[in-house]
Structures are given as C-alpha cells and as structure tokens.
C-alpha positions, 0 to 999 in steps of 0.5 A: 500499499502506497504511503500518502504525504502528510502534506496532501492530507493537511491540504484535505484538513484545510479543505475541511475546515472551509466547508466547516466554517461555512455550515456545509455538515454533508461536504464536511462529512465528506471530507472528514471521512476522506481525510480520516482513510487518509491518516490511515496510510498517511506517513506519520506526523505527530504534528499533524494528528494533534492538528487532526484532533484540533479540526475534529473538536471544531467538527464538533461544535459545528455540529452540537451549534446546528443541533445542541446534544446534551452528553457534553457540556462545551466547558468540558470539550474545552478544558480537555484540549486546553488540559494539554496545551503544554504538549503542542509546538508553535504551529498547533498552540496557533491553531489552538487560539485559531479556534 
C-alpha cells in the first residue's frame, strides 16, 4: 500500500475546515471521512495528527451548534483541549488559539 504524504492530508484538512466554517455539514462529513481514510495510509506526523484532533473538535462544535446535544458540555471539551496545551508545538498553539 502506497503511503500518503502528510502535506497532502494537511491540504485536505484545510478543505474540511473551509466546509466547517461554511456550516456545510454534508461536505464536511465527506471530507472528514476522506481525511480519516488518508490518515490510515499516511506517513506518521504527530503534529498533523494533533491538528486533525483539533479539527475534529471544531467539527463537533459545528454539529453541536446546528443540533445541540447535552451529552457533554462545551466547557468540558474546552477543558480537555486546554489541559493538553503543554504538549503543543508553536504551530499547534496557533491553531488552538485560532479556534
């Protein structure tokens, strides 16, 4: 199986983010599935995997905004992200603050 470059997956994650910002749920879901398939075949890149996790969080925020669910509070999710901030590189700190 041919490995996918992490830069290619990063571009796909940026496309996914554009769909999230437009609240285009069907397109965001399709791109999320594509990203997940490509990550399975990707050359390992820890920064990109953390970026992917941040984008999953943003995706969930979009879904919760459109159709609120009360299973887990937003503040609990934010606390979970903020508690792991000490392990982030400079680029990932930027993305974390960006959201």
